[in-house]
N, C-alpha and C positions, 0 to 999 in steps of 0.2 A: 524726433518723430514720435508721435503719440501712438503706442501700440495697445492702448486700452481697448478691450473687447467691446463690440457694438451689439446691442440687443434691441429687438423690436417685437411688437405684437400686432397681429392682423386679424380682422374679421374675414375669414375665408368664405367667399360666397359659394353657393350651390353651383356645380358645374365646372369647378376649377380643380385641376390636378395639383396635389400637394408636393410639387417639385418646381424648381425655378424655371427649368427649361427642358427641352428634349433634343437629342441629336438625331432623332428619327424624323426625316422630312414628312412622312405620312402622318405621324402623330402631331406635328406642328400645324399641319393643315386642318386636322380634325378636332384637336383638343385645345383647351385653354390652360396656360400655365401661370404660375405666380408672378413671373417677371412682366406679365401683361398688366399687372395691377400697380406695380411700384418699381422704381429703379433702385434696387437694393445694392449696397456697396459690395465690392469684390470680397469673397470669402464668407459671405453670409450663407447659413444653411438652416432649413426648418428643423425644429426639434419635434420629432414625432410626425404623425401624419393625420389627416382626415381624408376619408375616401371622397371620391369625386362628387357624390350626391349628398355628402354631409357638409355642414357649414359651422362657422363659429371660430373660437379662439385658436390661433396657431402662433407659436412663438418661434423666434429666429435669433441666432447668435453667430458671431464669428469665432466663438470659443468651442472648438471641437470636443475638448475634454468635458466641458460643462454640459454640452449636448448629450454626450454619452452618460454622464452622471444622472441627469434628469430622466433620461429614458430608462435607466436601470434601477432607479432608487425607489420605485413604488410610490411616487408622488400622486396625490389624488387628482383625478380628472372628473369634472362634473358636467353632466349633459342634461338637456331637456329633450325628451323624445315624444313626438306625437304618434300615437298608435292607432292602428286600424281596429276599431272596436272599443268597447268600454271595459278596460282591464279589471279583472276580478282580484279580490284579496288573495285568493289561492295562488294566482299567477305571480303576484307581487312577492308572496312568501317564497315561492320557488326561485325567483330571480335573486332574492336576498341570500338564499342558501348556496346558490350555484347551480348551473344547469349544464348539460352536455351539449357542446357545439362541435362542429367540424373545424379543425385547424391543421393546415399542412397535410391533409389527407388522413388525419387521425382523429379519434374522439378525444375531446378535451373538456374537462369539467372546470367551469369558471370559479374563481375564488369568491368567497362571501363578499357581499358588497352592500351598500346602503341604497334603498329604493323607497320612494313614496309617491303616491298619486298626488298631482297638483289639483287643489280645489278650485283655483281660478286660472284662466288662460295666462301664460307667461307674456310679459311685455317684450316682444321681439319685432325685428323688421318684418315686413310682409313677406310671406313665402313666395319663392320663385314660382312662376306660372307653370313651369314644367313638372312640378311636384304634383302627383296625382292624389289629391286629398279627397277621400270618398264623399260624395254628395248625398248618398242614400243610406249610408251606414254611420252610426255615431263614431266619434273618435274620442280619445282620452289622452292626457298628458301625464308623463311621469318625470320625476327627477331621479337620476341614477348616478351614483358616485363610485368609480372604480379606482383600484390601485394597479391595474394592469391594462394593457392595451393591445390585444390581439387584433388581427385584421378583421374589420367589420364586426367587432365583438358585440356592441350593443344591438345592432341589427339582428345578428344571429341569436342573441339571447332572447330578445322579445319574440322572434319568430318561433323559437323553441317552446315557448309557453302559449303560443296560439294568437299572439297579437303583433303582427308585423309592424315595423317602424315605417311611417310615412315621411316624417321630417325629423332630422336629428341635428341638434345645435349644441356644440360644446361651449359652455359658458365660463369654465374655470379650469386652470391648471395650477395646482398648489395654491398660493395666495394671490395669483394674478387672475383677474376677471376680465370679461369682455367689456364691462362697464357700458358706456354709451356709444361704442364704436358701431358704425354702419357697415354693411357688406362692402368689402374692398378697401376699407379704411385702414391705414397703418399708423401706429404710434411708436416713436422711439421710447425705449425704457432705459433708465439710468443704471439699473442694477438688475441682476438675475442670478440668484444663488441656486445651489443644487436643490434646495427645498422650495424654490420659487417664492421666497419671502420678499 
């Protein structure tokens, strides 16, 4: 019997909860879960999460130790964020240095990270129609690379500097990228190390 761990990557669409299923009948009626997208083998678990309104790269494995290692190792996570308003250089500088956000009822200062404004629109699948992208106010895009992942961190960070996130897409975890995956598409991976190489 082959006990080799299985690994996958998925483009999580907007509006999907980052868990395979729910035991709560009310949640099952009202929410969409990952098992609606793909028949994952038994024992598969998502590595980390994306909130319901965020989209992009989500990794899966049957190796629980590897999942813990990646979540705790400070591996880079890269996002494209579309912001409400034309972000200023001052706001980008604040994001880079770290800003105060709320986390588990306390004030938390984010670690220094890499941020830059995108000069051109990123090539991404069309936004979900439920995302309210302002029609009368300009928007801007940033690329932000974190080595931590607090709940809704990017959204809280951009709101803290006055430019709320409208659309958030994770494009990379370690060395694994979203590539040309479309929302809801799953691709098996042959290998997944603690550094995601």
